[in-house]
Biopython code that builds the backbone (N, CA, C, O; Angstrom):
import numpy as np
from Bio.PDB.StructureBuilder import StructureBuilder

atoms = [
    (1, "VAL", "N", (110.716, 126.850, 81.068)),
    (1, "VAL", "CA", (111.564, 128.071, 81.015)),
    (1, "VAL", "C", (112.824, 128.181, 80.670)),
    (1, "VAL", "O", (113.302, 129.213, 80.198)),
    (2, "MET", "N", (113.617, 126.860, 80.932)),
    (2, "MET", "CA", (114.843, 126.737, 80.525)),
    (2, "MET", "C", (115.040, 126.488, 79.338)),
    (2, "MET", "O", (116.112, 126.852, 78.854)),
    (3, "MET", "N", (114.014, 125.757, 78.465)),
    (3, "MET", "CA", (113.904, 125.851, 77.104)),
    (3, "MET", "C", (113.959, 126.843, 76.327)),
    (3, "MET", "O", (114.707, 126.923, 75.353)),
    (4, "LEU", "N", (113.057, 127.799, 76.749)),
    (4, "LEU", "CA", (112.951, 129.179, 76.313)),
    (4, "LEU", "C", (114.318, 129.879, 76.192)),
    (4, "LEU", "O", (114.483, 130.614, 75.218)),
    (5, "VAL", "N", (115.209, 129.741, 76.991)),
    (5, "VAL", "CA", (116.568, 130.553, 77.180)),
    (5, "VAL", "C", (117.665, 129.679, 76.620)),
    (5, "VAL", "O", (118.831, 130.045, 76.772)),
    (6, "GLY", "N", (117.375, 128.492, 75.950)),
    (6, "GLY", "CA", (118.176, 127.577, 75.176)),
    (6, "GLY", "C", (118.772, 126.460, 75.521)),
    (6, "GLY", "O", (119.595, 125.938, 74.769)),
    (7, "ALA", "N", (118.404, 125.876, 76.842)),
    (7, "ALA", "CA", (118.792, 124.853, 77.530)),
    (7, "ALA", "C", (118.641, 123.357, 76.581)),
    (7, "ALA", "O", (117.627, 123.118, 75.925)),
    (8, "SER", "N", (119.500, 122.684, 76.626)),
    (8, "SER", "CA", (119.229, 121.252, 75.852)),
    (8, "SER", "C", (118.626, 120.437, 76.507)),
    (8, "SER", "O", (118.797, 120.498, 77.724)),
    (9, "ASN", "N", (117.719, 119.395, 75.970)),
    (9, "ASN", "CA", (116.937, 118.533, 76.707)),
    (9, "ASN", "C", (117.847, 117.942, 77.757)),
    (9, "ASN", "O", (117.391, 117.874, 78.898)),
    (10, "TRP", "N", (118.988, 117.533, 77.544)),
    (10, "TRP", "CA", (119.801, 116.512, 78.638)),
    (10, "TRP", "C", (120.012, 117.789, 79.810)),
    (10, "TRP", "O", (119.940, 117.509, 81.006)),
    (11, "PHE", "N", (120.241, 119.018, 79.413)),
    (11, "PHE", "CA", (120.665, 119.771, 80.686)),
    (11, "PHE", "C", (119.019, 119.957, 81.631)),
    (11, "PHE", "O", (118.959, 120.217, 82.833)),
    (12, "ILE", "N", (118.027, 119.781, 80.876)),
    (12, "ILE", "CA", (116.823, 119.932, 81.771)),
    (12, "ILE", "C", (116.480, 118.654, 82.542)),
    (12, "ILE", "O", (116.013, 118.711, 83.679)),
    (13, "ARG", "N", (116.776, 117.220, 81.755)),
    (13, "ARG", "CA", (116.261, 115.995, 82.208)),
    (13, "ARG", "C", (117.368, 115.560, 83.226)),
    (13, "ARG", "O", (116.962, 114.688, 83.994)),
    (14, "ILE", "N", (118.739, 115.969, 83.437)),
    (14, "ILE", "CA", (119.425, 115.387, 84.403)),
    (14, "ILE", "C", (119.058, 115.708, 85.754)),
    (14, "ILE", "O", (119.261, 114.816, 86.578)),
    (15, "PRO", "N", (118.509, 116.905, 86.205)),
    (15, "PRO", "CA", (118.152, 117.042, 87.708)),
    (15, "PRO", "C", (116.954, 116.450, 88.068)),
    (15, "PRO", "O", (116.664, 116.405, 89.264)),
    (16, "PHE", "N", (116.000, 115.859, 86.999)),
    (16, "PHE", "CA", (114.886, 115.230, 87.364)),
    (16, "PHE", "C", (115.206, 113.826, 87.193)),
    (16, "PHE", "O", (114.338, 113.067, 87.625)),
    (17, "LEU", "N", (116.194, 113.305, 86.693)),
    (17, "LEU", "CA", (116.529, 111.865, 86.843)),
    (17, "LEU", "C", (117.307, 111.615, 88.107)),
    (17, "LEU", "O", (117.262, 110.508, 88.644)),
    (18, "LEU", "N", (118.000, 112.578, 88.587)),
    (18, "LEU", "CA", (118.637, 112.594, 89.637)),
    (18, "LEU", "C", (117.859, 112.334, 90.913)),
    (18, "LEU", "O", (118.056, 111.443, 91.740)),
    (19, "GLU", "N", (116.896, 113.327, 90.911)),
    (19, "GLU", "CA", (115.807, 113.434, 91.990)),
    (19, "GLU", "C", (114.953, 112.086, 92.101)),
    (19, "GLU", "O", (114.564, 111.658, 93.188)),
    (20, "GLY", "N", (114.718, 111.509, 90.981)),
    (20, "GLY", "CA", (113.931, 110.349, 90.825)),
    (20, "GLY", "C", (114.989, 109.145, 91.519)),
    (20, "GLY", "O", (114.579, 108.382, 92.394)),
    (21, "MET", "N", (116.155, 109.110, 91.084)),
    (21, "MET", "CA", (117.274, 108.317, 91.437)),
    (21, "MET", "C", (117.256, 108.217, 93.167)),
    (21, "MET", "O", (117.248, 107.165, 93.807)),
    (22, "LEU", "N", (117.254, 109.525, 93.698)),
    (22, "LEU", "CA", (117.214, 109.580, 95.023)),
    (22, "LEU", "C", (115.964, 109.289, 95.830)),
    (22, "LEU", "O", (115.945, 108.775, 96.948)),
    (23, "GLN", "N", (115.010, 109.654, 95.172)),
    (23, "GLN", "CA", (113.535, 109.146, 95.749)),
    (23, "GLN", "C", (113.678, 107.696, 95.852)),
    (23, "GLN", "O", (113.477, 107.258, 96.984)),
    (24, "GLY", "N", (113.981, 106.826, 94.932)),
    (24, "GLY", "CA", (113.767, 105.383, 94.775)),
    (24, "GLY", "C", (114.990, 104.921, 95.650)),
    (24, "GLY", "O", (114.850, 103.846, 96.234)),
    (25, "PHE", "N", (115.979, 105.492, 95.785)),
    (25, "PHE", "CA", (117.101, 105.026, 96.727)),
    (25, "PHE", "C", (116.630, 105.021, 98.233)),
    (25, "PHE", "O", (116.779, 104.093, 99.029)),
    (26, "VAL", "N", (115.993, 106.321, 98.480)),
    (26, "VAL", "CA", (115.467, 106.389, 99.955)),
    (26, "VAL", "C", (114.469, 105.553, 100.307)),
    (26, "VAL", "O", (114.402, 104.946, 101.376)),
    (27, "GLY", "N", (113.613, 105.510, 99.329)),
    (27, "GLY", "CA", (112.145, 104.400, 99.537)),
    (27, "GLY", "C", (112.785, 102.924, 99.711)),
    (27, "GLY", "O", (112.402, 102.168, 100.604)),
    (28, "ALA", "N", (113.675, 102.619, 98.888)),
    (28, "ALA", "CA", (114.289, 101.257, 99.124)),
    (28, "ALA", "C", (115.175, 101.280, 100.285)),
    (28, "ALA", "O", (115.411, 100.170, 100.763)),
    (29, "GLY", "N", (115.703, 102.255, 100.829)),
    (29, "GLY", "CA", (116.461, 102.256, 101.841)),
    (29, "GLY", "C", (115.762, 101.927, 103.305)),
    (29, "GLY", "O", (116.198, 101.342, 104.296)),
    (30, "LEU", "N", (114.475, 102.559, 103.014)),
    (30, "LEU", "CA", (113.580, 102.648, 104.348)),
    (30, "LEU", "C", (112.986, 101.295, 104.232)),
    (30, "LEU", "O", (112.383, 100.795, 105.181)),
    (31, "ALA", "N", (113.115, 100.782, 103.275)),
    (31, "ALA", "CA", (112.262, 99.142, 103.254)),
    (31, "ALA", "C", (113.408, 98.262, 103.553)),
    (31, "ALA", "O", (113.159, 97.229, 104.175)),
    (32, "VAL", "N", (114.444, 98.472, 103.257)),
    (32, "VAL", "CA", (115.841, 97.610, 103.700)),
    (32, "VAL", "C", (115.771, 97.574, 105.136)),
    (32, "VAL", "O", (115.754, 96.565, 105.841)),
    (33, "GLY", "N", (115.719, 99.161, 105.616)),
    (33, "GLY", "CA", (115.832, 99.293, 107.079)),
    (33, "GLY", "C", (114.793, 98.563, 107.920)),
    (33, "GLY", "O", (115.075, 97.987, 108.970)),
    (34, "ALA", "N", (113.547, 98.627, 107.381)),
    (34, "ALA", "CA", (112.360, 97.848, 107.924)),
    (34, "ALA", "C", (112.865, 96.426, 107.904)),
    (34, "ALA", "O", (112.729, 95.799, 108.955)),
    (35, "VAL", "N", (113.325, 95.929, 107.066)),
    (35, "VAL", "CA", (113.492, 94.542, 107.093)),
    (35, "VAL", "C", (114.453, 94.008, 108.012)),
    (35, "VAL", "O", (114.333, 92.959, 108.645)),
    (36, "TRP", "N", (115.561, 94.928, 108.042)),
    (36, "TRP", "CA", (116.647, 94.591, 109.004)),
    (36, "TRP", "C", (116.254, 94.894, 110.486)),
    (36, "TRP", "O", (116.699, 94.210, 111.408)),
    (37, "ALA", "N", (115.387, 95.964, 110.684)),
    (37, "ALA", "CA", (114.927, 95.996, 112.165)),
    (37, "ALA", "C", (114.026, 94.763, 112.507)),
    (37, "ALA", "O", (114.309, 94.044, 113.465)),
    (38, "GLY", "N", (113.149, 94.571, 111.869)),
    (38, "GLY", "CA", (112.207, 92.982, 111.807)),
    (38, "GLY", "C", (113.200, 91.945, 112.113)),
    (38, "GLY", "O", (112.952, 91.089, 112.962)),
    (39, "HIS", "N", (114.387, 91.976, 111.424)),
    (39, "HIS", "CA", (115.185, 90.706, 111.398)),
    (39, "HIS", "C", (115.982, 90.680, 112.789)),
    (39, "HIS", "O", (116.207, 89.641, 113.409)),
    (40, "SER", "N", (116.355, 91.887, 113.175)),
    (40, "SER", "CA", (117.048, 91.893, 114.472)),
    (40, "SER", "C", (116.191, 92.093, 115.867)),
    (40, "SER", "O", (116.685, 92.014, 116.991)),
    (41, "PHE", "N", (114.707, 92.389, 115.545)),
    (41, "PHE", "CA", (113.789, 92.059, 116.645)),
    (41, "PHE", "C", (113.305, 90.530, 116.696)),
    (41, "PHE", "O", (112.963, 90.115, 117.803)),
    (42, "LEU", "N", (113.240, 89.595, 115.535)),
    (42, "LEU", "CA", (112.961, 88.473, 115.593)),
    (42, "LEU", "C", (114.137, 87.571, 116.054)),
    (42, "LEU", "O", (113.907, 86.488, 116.592)),
    (43, "ALA", "N", (115.440, 88.038, 115.833)),
    (43, "ALA", "CA", (116.496, 87.230, 116.270)),
    (43, "ALA", "C", (116.843, 87.428, 117.445)),
    (43, "ALA", "O", (117.669, 86.651, 117.924)),
    (44, "GLY", "N", (116.347, 88.465, 118.215)),
    (44, "GLY", "CA", (116.586, 88.621, 119.639)),
    (44, "GLY", "C", (115.663, 87.696, 120.447)),
    (44, "GLY", "O", (116.076, 87.359, 121.557)),
    (45, "LEU", "N", (114.350, 87.199, 119.999)),
    (45, "LEU", "CA", (113.683, 86.550, 120.660)),
    (45, "LEU", "C", (113.970, 85.057, 120.933)),
    (45, "LEU", "O", (114.810, 84.545, 120.192)),
    (46, "GLU", "N", (113.508, 84.422, 121.707)),
    (46, "GLU", "CA", (113.946, 83.088, 122.286)),
    (46, "GLU", "C", (113.233, 82.002, 121.024)),
    (46, "GLU", "O", (112.120, 82.069, 120.500)),
    (47, "PRO", "N", (114.240, 81.119, 120.821)),
    (47, "PRO", "CA", (113.882, 80.156, 119.683)),
    (47, "PRO", "C", (112.622, 79.286, 120.116)),
    (47, "PRO", "O", (112.021, 78.715, 119.206)),
    (48, "ASP", "N", (112.260, 79.164, 121.150)),
    (48, "ASP", "CA", (111.275, 78.504, 121.528)),
    (48, "ASP", "C", (109.786, 79.198, 121.193)),
    (48, "ASP", "O", (108.713, 78.598, 121.257)),
    (49, "ASP", "N", (109.916, 80.185, 120.933)),
    (49, "ASP", "CA", (108.738, 81.032, 120.509)),
    (49, "ASP", "C", (108.043, 81.056, 119.309)),
    (49, "ASP", "O", (107.029, 81.697, 119.033)),
    (50, "PHE", "N", (108.845, 80.109, 118.458)),
    (50, "PHE", "CA", (108.659, 79.991, 116.809)),
    (50, "PHE", "C", (108.186, 78.525, 116.808)),
    (50, "PHE", "O", (108.458, 77.761, 117.733)),
    (51, "PHE", "N", (107.544, 78.206, 115.845)),
    (51, "PHE", "CA", (107.413, 76.846, 115.194)),
    (51, "PHE", "C", (108.481, 76.389, 114.353)),
    (51, "PHE", "O", (108.865, 75.220, 114.293)),
    (52, "ILE", "N", (108.947, 77.359, 113.704)),
    (52, "ILE", "CA", (109.889, 77.188, 112.717)),
    (52, "ILE", "C", (111.306, 77.966, 113.107)),
    (52, "ILE", "O", (111.329, 78.830, 113.983)),
    (53, "ARG", "N", (112.336, 77.615, 112.454)),
    (53, "ARG", "CA", (113.658, 78.342, 112.812)),
    (53, "ARG", "C", (113.683, 79.456, 111.837)),
    (53, "ARG", "O", (113.495, 79.293, 110.632)),
    (54, "LEU", "N", (113.926, 80.613, 112.412)),
    (54, "LEU", "CA", (114.086, 82.052, 111.758)),
    (54, "LEU", "C", (115.622, 82.475, 111.758)),
    (54, "LEU", "O", (116.105, 83.427, 112.372)),
    (55, "SER", "N", (116.254, 81.610, 110.977)),
    (55, "SER", "CA", (117.631, 82.060, 110.849)),
    (55, "SER", "C", (118.188, 82.463, 109.273)),
    (55, "SER", "O", (118.353, 81.629, 108.383)),
    (56, "VAL", "N", (118.399, 83.692, 109.159)),
    (56, "VAL", "CA", (118.896, 84.006, 107.815)),
    (56, "VAL", "C", (120.263, 84.859, 108.216)),
    (56, "VAL", "O", (120.295, 85.697, 109.117)),
    (57, "GLY", "N", (121.224, 84.539, 107.496)),
    (57, "GLY", "CA", (122.507, 85.112, 107.580)),
    (57, "GLY", "C", (122.860, 86.514, 107.082)),
    (57, "GLY", "O", (122.477, 86.961, 106.001)),
    (58, "THR", "N", (123.665, 87.203, 108.008)),
    (58, "THR", "CA", (123.619, 88.746, 107.662)),
    (58, "THR", "C", (124.140, 88.857, 106.452)),
    (58, "THR", "O", (123.642, 89.819, 105.868)),
    (59, "GLU", "N", (125.152, 88.129, 105.640)),
    (59, "GLU", "CA", (125.620, 88.500, 104.572)),
    (59, "GLU", "C", (124.329, 88.129, 103.425)),
    (59, "GLU", "O", (124.326, 88.686, 102.327)),
    (60, "PHE", "N", (123.493, 87.358, 103.726)),
    (60, "PHE", "CA", (122.433, 87.219, 102.834)),
    (60, "PHE", "C", (121.460, 88.599, 102.791)),
    (60, "PHE", "O", (121.011, 89.071, 101.747)),
    (61, "LEU", "N", (121.252, 89.089, 103.997)),
    (61, "LEU", "CA", (120.597, 90.388, 104.030)),
    (61, "LEU", "C", (121.066, 91.557, 103.362)),
    (61, "LEU", "O", (120.379, 92.403, 102.789)),
    (62, "VAL", "N", (122.697, 91.510, 103.535)),
    (62, "VAL", "CA", (123.498, 92.667, 102.819)),
    (62, "VAL", "C", (123.309, 92.483, 101.243)),
    (62, "VAL", "O", (123.004, 93.350, 100.424)),
    (63, "GLN", "N", (123.528, 91.342, 101.066)),
    (63, "GLN", "CA", (123.389, 91.209, 99.515)),
    (63, "GLN", "C", (122.216, 91.578, 98.812)),
    (63, "GLN", "O", (122.163, 92.277, 97.801)),
    (64, "TRP", "N", (121.147, 90.977, 99.516)),
    (64, "TRP", "CA", (119.831, 91.458, 98.961)),
    (64, "TRP", "C", (119.396, 92.911, 99.058)),
    (64, "TRP", "O", (118.707, 93.513, 98.234)),
    (65, "GLY", "N", (119.968, 93.441, 100.334)),
    (65, "GLY", "CA", (119.791, 94.732, 100.491)),
    (65, "GLY", "C", (120.316, 95.910, 99.466)),
    (65, "GLY", "O", (119.697, 96.878, 99.024)),
    (66, "ILE", "N", (121.513, 95.540, 99.270)),
    (66, "ILE", "CA", (122.328, 96.157, 98.225)),
    (66, "ILE", "C", (121.594, 96.158, 96.589)),
    (66, "ILE", "O", (121.588, 97.068, 95.760)),
    (67, "LEU", "N", (121.031, 94.848, 96.515)),
    (67, "LEU", "CA", (120.350, 94.760, 95.057)),
    (67, "LEU", "C", (119.135, 95.628, 95.519)),
    (67, "LEU", "O", (118.936, 96.638, 94.843)),
    (68, "ILE", "N", (118.426, 95.427, 96.400)),
    (68, "ILE", "CA", (117.238, 96.126, 96.480)),
    (68, "ILE", "C", (117.317, 97.703, 96.272)),
    (68, "ILE", "O", (116.470, 98.344, 95.649)),
    (69, "LEU", "N", (118.437, 98.234, 96.869)),
    (69, "LEU", "CA", (118.871, 99.555, 96.867)),
    (69, "LEU", "C", (119.166, 99.806, 95.351)),
    (69, "LEU", "O", (118.697, 100.775, 94.755)),
    (70, "LEU", "N", (119.802, 99.069, 94.889)),
    (70, "LEU", "CA", (120.198, 99.426, 93.187)),
    (70, "LEU", "C", (118.811, 99.305, 92.354)),
    (70, "LEU", "O", (118.567, 99.999, 91.367)),
    (71, "PHE", "N", (118.032, 98.430, 92.833)),
    (71, "PHE", "CA", (116.596, 98.308, 92.091)),
    (71, "PHE", "C", (115.827, 99.543, 92.241)),
    (71, "PHE", "O", (115.287, 100.001, 91.234)),
    (72, "GLY", "N", (115.696, 100.194, 93.461)),
    (72, "GLY", "CA", (114.846, 101.212, 93.855)),
    (72, "GLY", "C", (115.362, 102.566, 93.147)),
    (72, "GLY", "O", (114.591, 103.445, 92.762)),
    (73, "ALA", "N", (116.767, 102.621, 93.024)),
    (73, "ALA", "CA", (117.324, 103.852, 92.226)),
    (73, "ALA", "C", (117.079, 103.782, 90.864)),
    (73, "ALA", "O", (116.799, 104.792, 90.218)),
    (74, "GLY", "N", (117.174, 102.498, 90.292)),
    (74, "GLY", "CA", (116.854, 102.319, 89.080)),
    (74, "GLY", "C", (115.436, 102.298, 88.641)),
    (74, "GLY", "O", (115.167, 102.299, 87.440)),
    (75, "ALA", "N", (114.625, 102.281, 89.450)),
    (75, "ALA", "CA", (113.146, 102.220, 89.104)),
    (75, "ALA", "C", (112.795, 103.795, 89.229)),
    (75, "ALA", "O", (112.009, 104.284, 88.418)),
    (76, "GLY", "N", (113.330, 104.525, 90.166)),
    (76, "GLY", "CA", (113.410, 106.114, 90.251)),
    (76, "GLY", "C", (113.767, 106.746, 88.952)),
    (76, "GLY", "O", (113.029, 107.603, 88.465)),
    (77, "ILE", "N", (114.800, 106.386, 88.401)),
    (77, "ILE", "CA", (115.245, 107.026, 87.195)),
    (77, "ILE", "C", (114.376, 106.448, 85.905)),
    (77, "ILE", "O", (114.153, 107.147, 84.917)),
    (78, "LEU", "N", (113.934, 105.132, 86.038)),
    (78, "LEU", "CA", (113.031, 104.855, 84.837)),
    (78, "LEU", "C", (111.630, 105.743, 84.937)),
    (78, "LEU", "O", (111.127, 106.277, 83.949)),
    (79, "GLY", "N", (111.104, 105.818, 86.205)),
    (79, "GLY", "CA", (109.842, 106.639, 86.443)),
    (79, "GLY", "C", (110.221, 108.105, 85.900)),
    (79, "GLY", "O", (109.365, 108.646, 85.200)),
    (80, "SER", "N", (110.917, 108.511, 86.046)),
    (80, "SER", "CA", (111.426, 110.047, 86.028)),
    (80, "SER", "C", (111.666, 110.223, 84.423)),
    (80, "SER", "O", (111.309, 111.226, 83.805)),
    (81, "ALA", "N", (112.299, 109.144, 83.864)),
    (81, "ALA", "CA", (112.441, 109.106, 82.425)),
    (81, "ALA", "C", (111.130, 108.894, 81.605)),
    (81, "ALA", "O", (111.040, 109.316, 80.452)),
    (82, "PHE", "N", (110.218, 108.297, 82.167)),
    (82, "PHE", "CA", (109.057, 108.277, 81.414)),
    (82, "PHE", "C", (107.918, 109.428, 81.915)),
    (82, "PHE", "O", (106.905, 109.603, 81.238)),
    (83, "GLY", "N", (108.104, 110.008, 82.850)),
    (83, "GLY", "CA", (107.427, 111.115, 83.199)),
    (83, "GLY", "C", (107.838, 112.281, 82.363)),
    (83, "GLY", "O", (106.976, 113.078, 81.994)),
    (84, "LEU", "N", (109.252, 112.461, 81.997)),
    (84, "LEU", "CA", (109.831, 113.458, 81.343)),
    (84, "LEU", "C", (109.380, 113.362, 79.895)),
    (84, "LEU", "O", (109.040, 114.345, 79.236)),
    (85, "ARG", "N", (109.400, 112.051, 79.419)),
    (85, "ARG", "CA", (109.044, 111.841, 78.036)),
    (85, "ARG", "C", (107.798, 112.769, 77.496)),
    (85, "ARG", "O", (107.846, 113.306, 76.389)),
    (86, "ARG", "N", (106.852, 112.884, 78.250)),
    (86, "ARG", "CA", (105.554, 113.365, 77.858)),
    (86, "ARG", "C", (106.067, 115.101, 77.787)),
    (86, "ARG", "O", (105.353, 115.842, 77.112)),
    (87, "PHE", "N", (107.162, 115.637, 78.413)),
    (87, "PHE", "CA", (107.082, 117.153, 78.399)),
    (87, "PHE", "C", (108.539, 117.383, 77.468)),
    (87, "PHE", "O", (108.707, 118.538, 77.076)),
    (88, "LEU", "N", (109.329, 116.623, 77.186)),
    (88, "LEU", "CA", (110.628, 116.864, 76.576)),
    (88, "LEU", "C", (110.472, 115.725, 75.373)),
    (88, "LEU", "O", (110.521, 114.505, 75.528)),
    (89, "LYS", "N", (110.308, 116.323, 74.358)),
    (89, "LYS", "CA", (110.359, 115.592, 73.063)),
    (89, "LYS", "C", (111.610, 115.396, 72.471)),
    (89, "LYS", "O", (112.164, 116.460, 72.192)),
    (90, "VAL", "N", (112.289, 114.302, 72.162)),
    (90, "VAL", "CA", (113.533, 114.253, 71.731)),
    (90, "VAL", "C", (113.302, 113.955, 70.274)),
    (90, "VAL", "O", (114.260, 113.831, 69.510)),
]
sb = StructureBuilder()
sb.init_structure("model")
sb.init_model(0)
sb.init_chain("A")
sb.init_seg("    ")
for serial, (resi, resn, name, xyz) in enumerate(atoms, 1):
    if name == "N":
        sb.init_residue(resn, " ", resi, " ")
    sb.init_atom(name, np.array(xyz, "f"), 0.0, 1.0, " ", f" {name:<3s}", serial, name[0])
structure = sb.get_structure()
């Protein structure tokens, strides 16, 4: 409908790309949150409960968490762009 009233391809495309970025970011955020919660739970257990020592620094989790969030947002944008390519011929 927007094309019929004269909207450009980018004017149509931007909301879909932003939605894809948001969905990828939220999905990655849920994954990072689950890993963080699992790490917090396992760190609270007694060390005698494990055969190996489970120690990962918080800075390691933060760095990888940020990287995973950025990757999720990028994957959402890329997926939206490929999906829109079918409908918006440039």
